[in-house]
C-alpha positions in Angstrom: -22.6 1.9 7.9 -24.2 -0.4 5.3 -20.9 -2.2 4.8 -21.1 -3.3 8.5 -24.5 -4.8 8.0 -24.1 -6.9 4.9 -21.5 -7.7 2.2 -21.8 -5.7 -1.0 -22.9 -8.8 -2.9 -26.0 -9.2 -0.7 -27.5 -5.9 -1.7 -30.0 -5.6 -4.7 -32.0 -2.7 -6.1 -35.7 -2.7 -5.4 -37.9 -3.3 -8.4 -39.8 -0.2 -7.4 -36.8 2.0 -7.9 -36.6 4.4 -10.8 -34.8 3.2 -13.9 -32.8 6.4 -14.2 -30.9 5.4 -11.0 -31.6 8.7 -9.3 -33.9 7.4 -6.6 -32.9 3.8 -5.8 -33.6 1.8 -2.7 -31.4 -1.3 -2.1 -32.3 -4.2 0.1 -30.3 -7.0 1.7 -31.9 -10.1 3.3 -30.1 -11.1 6.5 -31.4 -14.7 7.0 -29.2 -15.5 10.0 -30.9 -12.8 12.1 -34.3 -12.8 10.3 -33.9 -9.2 9.4 -33.8 -7.0 6.3 -31.5 -4.1 5.7 -32.5 -1.1 3.5 -30.2 1.6 2.2 -30.2 4.5 -0.3 -28.1 3.5 -3.3 -26.6 7.0 -3.6 -25.0 6.5 -0.2 -23.7 3.0 -0.9 -21.4 1.1 1.4 -20.4 4.3 3.4 -24.0 5.3 4.1 -26.4 4.2 6.8 -28.6 1.2 6.6 -31.9 0.7 8.3 -32.4 -2.8 9.7 -35.9 -4.1 10.4 -37.3 -7.5 11.2 -38.3 -9.7 8.3 -41.9 -9.6 9.7 -41.9 -5.8 9.7 -40.6 -5.7 6.1 -43.2 -8.2 5.0 -45.9 -6.0 6.5 -44.5 -2.9 4.8 -44.4 -4.7 1.4 -47.9 -5.9 1.8 -49.1 -2.3 2.1 -47.3 -1.0 -1.0 -49.9 0.1 -3.6 -49.9 -1.8 -6.8 -48.3 -4.9 -5.4 
């Protein structure tokens, strides 16, 4: 669960998420482990979180169009 990965205060909404709040991705940086956690905001603390290395996240962000 996302609550097991990072405290609620660590999560923030992606700037690429829609303003209506219907399709939101939230991210939490995990500096102690050099990882990044990603979750669907609709699922919140009880939903799953995908955890990837900071390097994998940086490579993904680099490939996002319009960045």
